[in-house]
PQR file with spaces between the fields and no chain letter, atoms N, CA, C, O and H, PARSE charges and radii, in Angstrom:
ATOM       1  N    UNK     1       0.801   -1.493   -0.013 -0.4000 1.5000
ATOM       2  CA   UNK     1       0.044   -0.117    0.003 -0.0000 2.0000
ATOM       3  C    UNK     1       1.162    1.209    0.063  0.5500 1.7000
ATOM       4  O    UNK     1       2.125    1.302    0.824 -0.5500 1.4000
ATOM       5  N    UNK     2       0.677    2.287   -1.079 -0.4000 1.5000
ATOM       6  CA   UNK     2       1.069    3.249   -1.121 -0.0000 2.0000
ATOM       7  C    UNK     2       0.985    4.500    0.219  0.5500 1.7000
ATOM       8  O    UNK     2      -0.056    4.701    0.845 -0.5500 1.4000
ATOM       9  H    UNK     2      -0.105    2.212   -1.697  0.4000 1.0000
ATOM      10  N    UNK     3       2.359    5.289    0.493 -0.4000 1.5000
ATOM      11  CA   UNK     3       1.846    6.086    1.379 -0.0000 2.0000
ATOM      12  C    UNK     3       1.501    7.331    0.766  0.5500 1.7000
ATOM      13  O    UNK     3       2.011    7.881   -0.210 -0.5500 1.4000
ATOM      14  H    UNK     3       3.204    5.125   -0.016  0.4000 1.0000
ATOM      15  N    UNK     4       0.305    7.780    1.688 -0.4000 1.5000
ATOM      16  CA   UNK     4       0.002    9.179    1.375 -0.0000 2.0000
ATOM      17  C    UNK     4       0.748   10.104    1.590  0.5500 1.7000
ATOM      18  O    UNK     4       1.301   10.112    2.690 -0.5500 1.4000
ATOM      19  H    UNK     4      -0.110    7.333    2.481  0.4000 1.0000
ATOM      20  N    UNK     5       1.026   11.178    0.655 -0.4000 1.5000
ATOM      21  CA   UNK     5       1.773   12.106    0.464 -0.0000 2.0000
ATOM      22  C    UNK     5       1.315   13.782    1.287  0.5500 1.7000
ATOM      23  O    UNK     5       0.379   14.361    0.736 -0.5500 1.4000
ATOM      24  H    UNK     5       0.577   11.171   -0.238  0.4000 1.0000
ATOM      25  N    UNK     6       1.752   14.274    2.143 -0.4000 1.5000
ATOM      26  CA   UNK     6       1.281   15.237    2.980 -0.0000 2.0000
ATOM      27  C    UNK     6       0.535   16.270    1.916  0.5500 1.7000
ATOM      28  O    UNK     6       0.993   16.336    0.775 -0.5500 1.4000
ATOM      29  H    UNK     6       2.513   13.803    2.591  0.4000 1.0000
ATOM      30  N    UNK     7      -0.416   16.939    2.222 -0.4000 1.5000
ATOM      31  CA   UNK     7      -0.469   18.005    1.460 -0.0000 2.0000
ATOM      32  C    UNK     7       0.400   19.559    1.627  0.5500 1.7000
ATOM      33  O    UNK     7       0.954   19.831    2.692 -0.5500 1.4000
ATOM      34  H    UNK     7      -0.787   16.885    3.149  0.4000 1.0000
ATOM      35  N    UNK     8       0.421   20.229    0.787 -0.4000 1.5000
ATOM      36  CA   UNK     8       1.116   21.797    1.660 -0.0000 2.0000
ATOM      37  C    UNK     8       0.483   22.038    2.695  0.5500 1.7000
ATOM      38  O    UNK     8       1.156   22.369    3.672 -0.5500 1.4000
ATOM      39  H    UNK     8      -0.029   20.007   -0.078  0.4000 1.0000
ATOM      40  N    UNK     9      -0.626   21.979    2.803 -0.4000 1.5000
ATOM      41  CA   UNK     9      -1.198   22.593    4.468 -0.0000 2.0000
ATOM      42  C    UNK     9      -1.083   21.377    5.361  0.5500 1.7000
ATOM      43  O    UNK     9      -1.666   21.451    6.442 -0.5500 1.4000
ATOM      44  H    UNK     9      -1.172   21.710    2.009  0.4000 1.0000
ATOM      45  N    UNK    10      -0.530   20.455    5.122 -0.4000 1.5000
ATOM      46  CA   UNK    10      -0.510   19.691    6.285 -0.0000 2.0000
ATOM      47  C    UNK    10       1.100   19.427    6.719  0.5500 1.7000
ATOM      48  O    UNK    10       1.495   18.621    7.563 -0.5500 1.4000
ATOM      49  H    UNK    10      -0.056   20.395    4.243  0.4000 1.0000
ATOM      50  N    UNK    11       1.950   20.384    5.858 -0.4000 1.5000
ATOM      51  CA   UNK    11       3.279   20.107    6.235 -0.0000 2.0000
ATOM      52  C    UNK    11       3.754   21.248    6.813  0.5500 1.7000
ATOM      53  O    UNK    11       3.168   22.316    6.637 -0.5500 1.4000
ATOM      54  H    UNK    11       1.629   21.038    5.173  0.4000 1.0000
ATOM      55  N    UNK    12       4.927   21.146    7.608 -0.4000 1.5000
ATOM      56  CA   UNK    12       5.427   21.977    8.316 -0.0000 2.0000
ATOM      57  C    UNK    12       6.380   23.138    7.600  0.5500 1.7000
ATOM      58  O    UNK    12       6.429   24.303    7.994 -0.5500 1.4000
ATOM      59  H    UNK    12       5.403   20.278    7.751  0.4000 1.0000
ATOM      60  N    UNK    13       7.178   22.563    6.401 -0.4000 1.5000
ATOM      61  CA   UNK    13       7.941   23.222    5.406 -0.0000 2.0000
ATOM      62  C    UNK    13       7.184   23.160    3.856  0.5500 1.7000
ATOM      63  O    UNK    13       6.394   22.255    3.588 -0.5500 1.4000
ATOM      64  H    UNK    13       7.138   21.616    6.082  0.4000 1.0000
ATOM      65  N    UNK    14       7.450   23.984    3.112 -0.4000 1.5000
ATOM      66  CA   UNK    14       7.116   23.909    1.822 -0.0000 2.0000
ATOM      67  C    UNK    14       8.096   24.238    0.831  0.5500 1.7000
ATOM      68  O    UNK    14       9.048   24.849    1.317 -0.5500 1.4000
ATOM      69  H    UNK    14       8.092   24.719    3.329  0.4000 1.0000
ATOM      70  N    UNK    15       8.166   24.047   -0.302 -0.4000 1.5000
ATOM      71  CA   UNK    15       9.013   24.286   -1.148 -0.0000 2.0000
ATOM      72  C    UNK    15       8.380   25.698   -1.629  0.5500 1.7000
ATOM      73  O    UNK    15       7.210   26.048   -1.470 -0.5500 1.4000
ATOM      74  H    UNK    15       7.393   23.551   -0.696  0.4000 1.0000
ATOM      75  N    UNK    16       9.572   26.533   -2.345 -0.4000 1.5000
ATOM      76  CA   UNK    16       9.143   27.933   -3.173 -0.0000 2.0000
ATOM      77  C    UNK    16       7.917   27.317   -4.025  0.5500 1.7000
ATOM      78  O    UNK    16       6.889   27.738   -3.494 -0.5500 1.4000
ATOM      79  H    UNK    16      10.522   26.248   -2.473  0.4000 1.0000
ATOM      80  N    UNK    17       7.736   26.845   -4.657 -0.4000 1.5000
ATOM      81  CA   UNK    17       6.828   26.316   -5.616 -0.0000 2.0000
ATOM      82  C    UNK    17       5.379   25.900   -4.746  0.5500 1.7000
ATOM      83  O    UNK    17       4.202   26.195   -4.950 -0.5500 1.4000
ATOM      84  H    UNK    17       8.571   26.503   -5.089  0.4000 1.0000
ATOM      85  N    UNK    18       5.787   25.402   -4.104 -0.4000 1.5000
ATOM      86  CA   UNK    18       4.576   24.661   -3.227 -0.0000 2.0000
ATOM      87  C    UNK    18       3.602   25.875   -2.475  0.5500 1.7000
ATOM      88  O    UNK    18       2.371   25.878   -2.483 -0.5500 1.4000
ATOM      89  H    UNK    18       6.743   25.162   -3.938  0.4000 1.0000
ATOM      90  N    UNK    19       4.500   26.913   -1.820 -0.4000 1.5000
ATOM      91  CA   UNK    19       4.270   27.847   -1.151 -0.0000 2.0000
ATOM      92  C    UNK    19       3.462   29.160   -2.328  0.5500 1.7000
ATOM      93  O    UNK    19       2.492   29.896   -2.150 -0.5500 1.4000
ATOM      94  H    UNK    19       5.500   26.911   -1.814  0.4000 1.0000
ATOM      95  N    UNK    20       4.182   29.024   -3.241 -0.4000 1.5000
ATOM      96  CA   UNK    20       3.633   29.876   -4.191 -0.0000 2.0000
ATOM      97  C    UNK    20       1.869   29.575   -4.882  0.5500 1.7000
ATOM      98  O    UNK    20       0.890   30.299   -5.059 -0.5500 1.4000
ATOM      99  H    UNK    20       4.970   28.426   -3.386  0.4000 1.0000
ATOM     100  N    UNK    21       2.120   28.390   -5.068 -0.4000 1.5000
ATOM     101  CA   UNK    21       0.607   27.645   -5.151 -0.0000 2.0000
ATOM     102  C    UNK    21      -0.464   27.744   -4.027  0.5500 1.7000
ATOM     103  O    UNK    21      -1.672   27.974   -4.095 -0.5500 1.4000
ATOM     104  H    UNK    21       2.915   27.801   -4.924  0.4000 1.0000
ATOM     105  N    UNK    22       0.223   27.539   -3.143 -0.4000 1.5000
ATOM     106  CA   UNK    22      -0.665   27.367   -1.902 -0.0000 2.0000
ATOM     107  C    UNK    22      -1.283   29.126   -1.656  0.5500 1.7000
ATOM     108  O    UNK    22      -2.478   29.363   -1.481 -0.5500 1.4000
ATOM     109  H    UNK    22       1.204   27.353   -3.088  0.4000 1.0000
ATOM     110  N    UNK    23      -0.225   30.192   -1.689 -0.4000 1.5000
ATOM     111  CA   UNK    23      -0.566   31.470   -1.577 -0.0000 2.0000
ATOM     112  C    UNK    23      -0.994   32.001   -2.383  0.5500 1.7000
ATOM     113  O    UNK    23      -1.491   33.072   -2.034 -0.5500 1.4000
ATOM     114  H    UNK    23       0.746   30.000   -1.831  0.4000 1.0000
ATOM     115  N    UNK    24      -1.096   31.681   -3.842 -0.4000 1.5000
ATOM     116  CA   UNK    24      -1.250   32.040   -5.002 -0.0000 2.0000
ATOM     117  C    UNK    24      -0.285   33.552   -5.610  0.5500 1.7000
ATOM     118  O    UNK    24      -0.429   34.343   -6.543 -0.5500 1.4000
ATOM     119  H    UNK    24      -0.692   30.811   -4.126  0.4000 1.0000
ATOM     120  N    UNK    25       0.516   33.412   -4.710 -0.4000 1.5000
ATOM     121  CA   UNK    25       1.726   34.763   -4.921 -0.0000 2.0000
ATOM     122  C    UNK    25       2.429   33.929   -6.195  0.5500 1.7000
ATOM     123  O    UNK    25       2.372   32.700   -6.153 -0.5500 1.4000
ATOM     124  H    UNK    25       0.633   32.770   -3.953  0.4000 1.0000
ATOM     125  N    UNK    26       2.981   34.474   -7.137 -0.4000 1.5000
ATOM     126  CA   UNK    26       4.107   33.948   -7.812 -0.0000 2.0000
ATOM     127  C    UNK    26       5.288   33.183   -7.159  0.5500 1.7000
ATOM     128  O    UNK    26       5.772   33.488   -6.069 -0.5500 1.4000
ATOM     129  H    UNK    26       3.027   35.473   -7.170  0.4000 1.0000
ATOM     130  N    UNK    27       5.717   32.113   -7.977 -0.4000 1.5000
ATOM     131  CA   UNK    27       7.262   31.940   -7.821 -0.0000 2.0000
ATOM     132  C    UNK    27       8.197   32.857   -8.037  0.5500 1.7000
ATOM     133  O    UNK    27       9.074   32.924   -7.176 -0.5500 1.4000
ATOM     134  H    UNK    27       5.324   31.866   -8.863  0.4000 1.0000
ATOM     135  N    UNK    28       8.255   33.509   -8.848 -0.4000 1.5000
ATOM     136  CA   UNK    28       9.357   34.782   -9.117 -0.0000 2.0000
ATOM     137  C    UNK    28       8.890   35.949   -8.059  0.5500 1.7000
ATOM     138  O    UNK    28       9.900   36.412   -7.530 -0.5500 1.4000
ATOM     139  H    UNK    28       7.542   33.455   -9.548  0.4000 1.0000
ATOM     140  N    UNK    29       8.170   36.327   -7.769 -0.4000 1.5000
ATOM     141  CA   UNK    29       7.634   37.025   -6.861 -0.0000 2.0000
ATOM     142  C    UNK    29       8.283   36.826   -5.723  0.5500 1.7000
ATOM     143  O    UNK    29       9.050   37.633   -5.199 -0.5500 1.4000
ATOM     144  H    UNK    29       7.349   35.951   -8.198  0.4000 1.0000
ATOM     145  N    UNK    30       7.891   35.374   -5.173 -0.4000 1.5000
ATOM     146  CA   UNK    30       8.350   34.827   -3.923 -0.0000 2.0000
ATOM     147  C    UNK    30       9.516   35.167   -4.016  0.5500 1.7000
ATOM     148  O    UNK    30       9.909   36.163   -3.409 -0.5500 1.4000
ATOM     149  H    UNK    30       7.268   34.718   -5.599  0.4000 1.0000
ATOM     150  N    UNK    31      10.309   34.456   -4.762 -0.4000 1.5000
ATOM     151  CA   UNK    31      11.841   34.862   -4.868 -0.0000 2.0000
ATOM     152  C    UNK    31      12.505   35.865   -4.489  0.5500 1.7000
ATOM     153  O    UNK    31      13.402   35.955   -3.651 -0.5500 1.4000
ATOM     154  H    UNK    31       9.990   33.647   -5.255  0.4000 1.0000
ATOM     155  N    UNK    32      11.858   36.882   -5.370 -0.4000 1.5000
ATOM     156  CA   UNK    32      12.052   38.203   -5.450 -0.0000 2.0000
ATOM     157  C    UNK    32      11.851   38.735   -3.780  0.5500 1.7000
ATOM     158  O    UNK    32      12.823   39.288   -3.265 -0.5500 1.4000
ATOM     159  H    UNK    32      11.129   36.809   -6.051  0.4000 1.0000
ATOM     160  N    UNK    33      10.944   38.607   -3.193 -0.4000 1.5000
ATOM     161  CA   UNK    33      10.521   39.059   -1.809 -0.0000 2.0000
ATOM     162  C    UNK    33      11.677   38.207   -0.813  0.5500 1.7000
ATOM     163  O    UNK    33      11.987   38.797    0.223 -0.5500 1.4000
ATOM     164  H    UNK    33      10.154   38.158   -3.612  0.4000 1.0000
ATOM     165  N    UNK    34      12.157   37.213   -1.000 -0.4000 1.5000
ATOM     166  CA   UNK    34      13.107   36.302   -0.004 -0.0000 2.0000
ATOM     167  C    UNK    34      14.667   36.853   -0.407  0.5500 1.7000
ATOM     168  O    UNK    34      15.503   36.958    0.490 -0.5500 1.4000
ATOM     169  H    UNK    34      11.906   36.734   -1.841  0.4000 1.0000
ATOM     170  N    UNK    35      14.922   37.112   -1.468 -0.4000 1.5000
ATOM     171  CA   UNK    35      16.258   37.724   -1.982 -0.0000 2.0000
ATOM     172  C    UNK    35      16.051   39.304   -1.223  0.5500 1.7000
ATOM     173  O    UNK    35      16.991   39.894   -0.690 -0.5500 1.4000
ATOM     174  H    UNK    35      14.243   37.027   -2.197  0.4000 1.0000
ATOM     175  N    UNK    36      15.015   39.704   -1.272 -0.4000 1.5000
ATOM     176  CA   UNK    36      15.434   41.393   -0.904 -0.0000 2.0000
ATOM     177  C    UNK    36      15.226   41.319    0.435  0.5500 1.7000
ATOM     178  O    UNK    36      15.712   42.266    1.054 -0.5500 1.4000
ATOM     179  H    UNK    36      14.252   39.225   -1.705  0.4000 1.0000
ATOM     180  N    UNK    37      14.644   40.479    1.101 -0.4000 1.5000
ATOM     181  CA   UNK    37      14.626   40.455    2.800 -0.0000 2.0000
ATOM     182  C    UNK    37      14.871   38.978    3.551  0.5500 1.7000
ATOM     183  O    UNK    37      14.078   38.138    3.976 -0.5500 1.4000
ATOM     184  H    UNK    37      14.249   39.710    0.599  0.4000 1.0000
ATOM     185  N    UNK    38      16.581   39.060    3.512 -0.4000 1.5000
ATOM     186  CA   UNK    38      16.940   37.999    3.748 -0.0000 2.0000
ATOM     187  C    UNK    38      16.949   37.637    5.140  0.5500 1.7000
ATOM     188  O    UNK    38      17.807   36.830    5.499 -0.5500 1.4000
ATOM     189  H    UNK    38      17.225   39.743    3.166  0.4000 1.0000
ATOM     190  N    UNK    39      15.970   38.193    6.156 -0.4000 1.5000
ATOM     191  CA   UNK    39      15.586   38.213    7.390 -0.0000 2.0000
ATOM     192  C    UNK    39      14.370   37.818    7.718  0.5500 1.7000
ATOM     193  O    UNK    39      13.894   37.990    8.840 -0.5500 1.4000
ATOM     194  H    UNK    39      15.273   38.848    5.864  0.4000 1.0000
ATOM     195  N    UNK    40      13.803   37.285    6.805 -0.4000 1.5000
ATOM     196  CA   UNK    40      12.292   36.688    6.902 -0.0000 2.0000
ATOM     197  C    UNK    40      12.207   35.713    7.871  0.5500 1.7000
ATOM     198  O    UNK    40      13.198   34.987    7.951 -0.5500 1.4000
ATOM     199  H    UNK    40      14.190   37.145    5.894  0.4000 1.0000
ATOM     200  N    UNK    41      11.063   35.438    8.824 -0.4000 1.5000
ATOM     201  CA   UNK    41      11.635   34.288    9.581 -0.0000 2.0000
ATOM     202  C    UNK    41      10.660   33.168    9.286  0.5500 1.7000
ATOM     203  O    UNK    41      10.405   32.253   10.069 -0.5500 1.4000
ATOM     204  H    UNK    41      10.258   36.027    8.760  0.4000 1.0000
ATOM     205  N    UNK    42      10.157   33.324    8.119 -0.4000 1.5000
ATOM     206  CA   UNK    42       9.698   31.903    7.616 -0.0000 2.0000
ATOM     207  C    UNK    42      10.399   31.139    6.774  0.5500 1.7000
ATOM     208  O    UNK    42      10.080   30.025    6.360 -0.5500 1.4000
ATOM     209  H    UNK    42      10.364   34.068    7.483  0.4000 1.0000
ATOM     210  N    UNK    43      11.523   31.861    6.483 -0.4000 1.5000
ATOM     211  CA   UNK    43      12.666   31.013    5.474 -0.0000 2.0000
ATOM     212  C    UNK    43      13.492   30.264    5.901  0.5500 1.7000
ATOM     213  O    UNK    43      14.242   30.943    6.603 -0.5500 1.4000
ATOM     214  H    UNK    43      11.783   32.767    6.819  0.4000 1.0000
ATOM     215  N    UNK    44      13.815   29.218    5.892 -0.4000 1.5000
ATOM     216  CA   UNK    44      14.887   28.313    6.050 -0.0000 2.0000
ATOM     217  C    UNK    44      15.626   27.678    4.663  0.5500 1.7000
ATOM     218  O    UNK    44      15.112   27.158    3.673 -0.5500 1.4000
ATOM     219  H    UNK    44      13.206   28.667    5.322  0.4000 1.0000
ATOM     220  N    UNK    45      16.822   27.896    4.949 -0.4000 1.5000
ATOM     221  CA   UNK    45      17.798   27.504    4.242 -0.0000 2.0000
ATOM     222  C    UNK    45      18.431   26.123    4.589  0.5500 1.7000
ATOM     223  O    UNK    45      19.046   25.901    5.632 -0.5500 1.4000
ATOM     224  H    UNK    45      17.239   28.319    5.754  0.4000 1.0000
ATOM     225  N    UNK    46      18.201   25.194    3.562 -0.4000 1.5000
ATOM     226  CA   UNK    46      18.611   23.766    3.856 -0.0000 2.0000
ATOM     227  C    UNK    46      19.822   23.484    2.716  0.5500 1.7000
ATOM     228  O    UNK    46      19.413   23.592    1.560 -0.5500 1.4000
ATOM     229  H    UNK    46      17.701   25.375    2.715  0.4000 1.0000
ATOM     230  N    UNK    47      20.838   23.238    2.817 -0.4000 1.5000
ATOM     231  CA   UNK    47      22.070   23.398    1.710 -0.0000 2.0000
ATOM     232  C    UNK    47      21.725   24.606    0.520  0.5500 1.7000
ATOM     233  O    UNK    47      21.950   25.815    0.591 -0.5500 1.4000
ATOM     234  H    UNK    47      21.171   23.150    3.756  0.4000 1.0000
ATOM     235  N    UNK    48      21.152   23.887   -0.496 -0.4000 1.5000
ATOM     236  CA   UNK    48      21.407   24.687   -1.809 -0.0000 2.0000
ATOM     237  C    UNK    48      19.495   25.150   -1.704  0.5500 1.7000
ATOM     238  O    UNK    48      19.079   26.084   -2.390 -0.5500 1.4000
ATOM     239  H    UNK    48      20.969   22.905   -0.553  0.4000 1.0000
ATOM     240  N    UNK    49      18.692   24.478   -0.923 -0.4000 1.5000
ATOM     241  CA   UNK    49      17.257   24.789   -1.018 -0.0000 2.0000
ATOM     242  C    UNK    49      16.630   25.595   -0.070  0.5500 1.7000
ATOM     243  O    UNK    49      16.907   25.600    1.129 -0.5500 1.4000
ATOM     244  H    UNK    49      19.030   23.720   -0.366  0.4000 1.0000
ATOM     245  N    UNK    50      15.829   26.239   -0.587 -0.4000 1.5000
ATOM     246  CA   UNK    50      15.166   27.148    0.483 -0.0000 2.0000
ATOM     247  C    UNK    50      13.823   26.964    0.770  0.5500 1.7000
ATOM     248  O    UNK    50      13.100   27.307   -0.165 -0.5500 1.4000
ATOM     249  H    UNK    50      15.604   26.236   -1.562  0.4000 1.0000
ATOM     250  N    UNK    51      13.319   26.596    1.614 -0.4000 1.5000
ATOM     251  CA   UNK    51      12.254   26.026    2.323 -0.0000 2.0000
ATOM     252  C    UNK    51      11.313   27.148    2.976  0.5500 1.7000
ATOM     253  O    UNK    51      11.838   28.152    3.456 -0.5500 1.4000
ATOM     254  H    UNK    51      13.906   26.317    2.374  0.4000 1.0000
ATOM     255  N    UNK    52       9.881   26.974    2.996 -0.4000 1.5000
ATOM     256  CA   UNK    52       9.321   28.050    3.550 -0.0000 2.0000
ATOM     257  C    UNK    52       8.768   26.933    5.014  0.5500 1.7000
ATOM     258  O    UNK    52       8.477   25.739    5.080 -0.5500 1.4000
ATOM     259  H    UNK    52       9.454   26.158    2.606  0.4000 1.0000
ATOM     260  N    UNK    53       8.824   28.003    5.980 -0.4000 1.5000
ATOM     261  CA   UNK    53       7.801   27.422    7.097 -0.0000 2.0000
ATOM     262  C    UNK    53       6.445   27.999    7.209  0.5500 1.7000
ATOM     263  O    UNK    53       6.107   29.170    7.386 -0.5500 1.4000
ATOM     264  H    UNK    53       9.061   28.973    5.926  0.4000 1.0000
ATOM     265  N    UNK    54       5.584   26.682    7.036 -0.4000 1.5000
ATOM     266  CA   UNK    54       4.222   26.924    6.582 -0.0000 2.0000
ATOM     267  C    UNK    54       3.608   28.096    7.149  0.5500 1.7000
ATOM     268  O    UNK    54       3.372   29.160    6.576 -0.5500 1.4000
ATOM     269  H    UNK    54       5.859   25.732    6.892  0.4000 1.0000
ATOM     270  N    UNK    55       3.328   27.705    8.596 -0.4000 1.5000
ATOM     271  CA   UNK    55       2.664   28.770    9.895 -0.0000 2.0000
ATOM     272  C    UNK    55       3.189   29.873    9.914  0.5500 1.7000
ATOM     273  O    UNK    55       2.416   30.823   10.032 -0.5500 1.4000
ATOM     274  H    UNK    55       3.520   26.840    9.061  0.4000 1.0000
ATOM     275  N    UNK    56       4.300   30.091    9.833 -0.4000 1.5000
ATOM     276  CA   UNK    56       4.972   31.521    9.981 -0.0000 2.0000
ATOM     277  C    UNK    56       4.588   32.264    8.385  0.5500 1.7000
ATOM     278  O    UNK    56       4.283   33.455    8.330 -0.5500 1.4000
ATOM     279  H    UNK    56       4.928   29.319    9.736  0.4000 1.0000
ATOM     280  N    UNK    57       4.634   31.627    7.473 -0.4000 1.5000
ATOM     281  CA   UNK    57       4.315   32.260    6.073 -0.0000 2.0000
ATOM     282  C    UNK    57       2.949   32.755    6.135  0.5500 1.7000
ATOM     283  O    UNK    57       2.699   33.904    5.770 -0.5500 1.4000
ATOM     284  H    UNK    57       4.882   30.659    7.518  0.4000 1.0000
ATOM     285  N    UNK    58       1.650   31.627    6.762 -0.4000 1.5000
ATOM     286  CA   UNK    58       0.495   32.100    6.730 -0.0000 2.0000
ATOM     287  C    UNK    58       0.261   33.429    7.386  0.5500 1.7000
ATOM     288  O    UNK    58      -0.479   34.289    6.909 -0.5500 1.4000
ATOM     289  H    UNK    58       1.854   30.693    7.058  0.4000 1.0000
ATOM     290  N    UNK    59       1.135   33.587    8.845 -0.4000 1.5000
ATOM     291  CA   UNK    59       1.065   34.583    9.311 -0.0000 2.0000
ATOM     292  C    UNK    59       1.441   35.805    8.705  0.5500 1.7000
ATOM     293  O    UNK    59       0.706   36.789    8.625 -0.5500 1.4000
ATOM     294  H    UNK    59       1.736   32.888    9.232  0.4000 1.0000
ATOM     295  N    UNK    60       2.534   35.730    8.305 -0.4000 1.5000
ATOM     296  CA   UNK    60       3.246   37.099    7.217 -0.0000 2.0000
ATOM     297  C    UNK    60       2.403   37.204    6.011  0.5500 1.7000
ATOM     298  O    UNK    60       2.716   38.167    5.311 -0.5500 1.4000
ATOM     299  H    UNK    60       3.132   34.931    8.370  0.4000 1.0000
ATOM     300  N    UNK    61       1.410   36.482    5.558 -0.4000 1.5000
ATOM     301  CA   UNK    61       0.895   36.586    4.358 -0.0000 2.0000
ATOM     302  C    UNK    61      -0.882   37.231    4.883  0.5500 1.7000
ATOM     303  O    UNK    61      -1.606   37.934    4.178 -0.5500 1.4000
ATOM     304  H    UNK    61       1.156   35.700    6.127  0.4000 1.0000
ATOM     305  N    UNK    62      -1.137   36.817    6.019 -0.4000 1.5000
ATOM     306  CA   UNK    62      -2.451   37.136    6.654 -0.0000 2.0000
ATOM     307  C    UNK    62      -2.104   38.725    6.997  0.5500 1.7000
ATOM     308  O    UNK    62      -2.892   39.633    6.735 -0.5500 1.4000
ATOM     309  H    UNK    62      -0.549   36.246    6.591  0.4000 1.0000
ATOM     310  N    UNK    63      -0.933   38.906    7.562 -0.4000 1.5000
ATOM     311  CA   UNK    63      -0.515   40.752    7.525 -0.0000 2.0000
ATOM     312  C    UNK    63      -0.482   41.774    6.273  0.5500 1.7000
ATOM     313  O    UNK    63      -0.571   42.999    6.361 -0.5500 1.4000
ATOM     314  H    UNK    63      -0.293   38.168    7.774  0.4000 1.0000
ATOM     315  N    UNK    64      -0.354   41.118    5.248 -0.4000 1.5000
ATOM     316  CA   UNK    64      -0.306   41.761    4.129 -0.0000 2.0000
ATOM     317  C    UNK    64      -1.353   42.516    3.491  0.5500 1.7000
ATOM     318  O    UNK    64      -2.369   41.850    3.293 -0.5500 1.4000
ATOM     319  H    UNK    64      -0.282   40.123    5.177  0.4000 1.0000
ATOM     320  N    UNK    65      -1.404   43.946    3.041 -0.4000 1.5000
ATOM     321  CA   UNK    65      -2.476   44.557    2.668 -0.0000 2.0000
ATOM     322  C    UNK    65      -2.014   44.398    0.959  0.5500 1.7000
ATOM     323  O    UNK    65      -2.852   43.978    0.161 -0.5500 1.4000
ATOM     324  H    UNK    65      -0.579   44.487    3.203  0.4000 1.0000
ATOM     325  N    UNK    66      -0.800   44.724    0.559 -0.4000 1.5000
ATOM     326  CA   UNK    66      -0.493   44.405   -0.703 -0.0000 2.0000
ATOM     327  C    UNK    66       0.838   44.124   -1.065  0.5500 1.7000
ATOM     328  O    UNK    66       1.769   44.564   -0.391 -0.5500 1.4000
ATOM     329  H    UNK    66      -0.119   45.065    1.207  0.4000 1.0000
ATOM     330  N    UNK    67       1.082   43.164   -2.452 -0.4000 1.5000
ATOM     331  CA   UNK    67       2.074   42.447   -2.748 -0.0000 2.0000
ATOM     332  C    UNK    67       2.739   42.903   -4.048  0.5500 1.7000
ATOM     333  O    UNK    67       3.725   42.306   -4.479 -0.5500 1.4000
ATOM     334  H    UNK    67       0.326   42.806   -3.000  0.4000 1.0000
C-alpha cells in the first residue's frame, strides 16, 4: 500500500513552488521577496534549497495589504 503524501497545508515546511501555489503569490515574486528580505522568519535555508515554514508564512501573508 502506497503512503499518502501530505498536502502543503499539512506540512511544516514547503518548497517555494508549493508556497507559491498555496498562497497564489507567483514563484518569481516570492523568490524576489525572499532575496530582498534575507531576515524573513518564515525562510529556512537547507543546503542549496530554500524552504518555507508554513505557519509563519501564513501569518506573514495574512498581515499583508498589498504585494
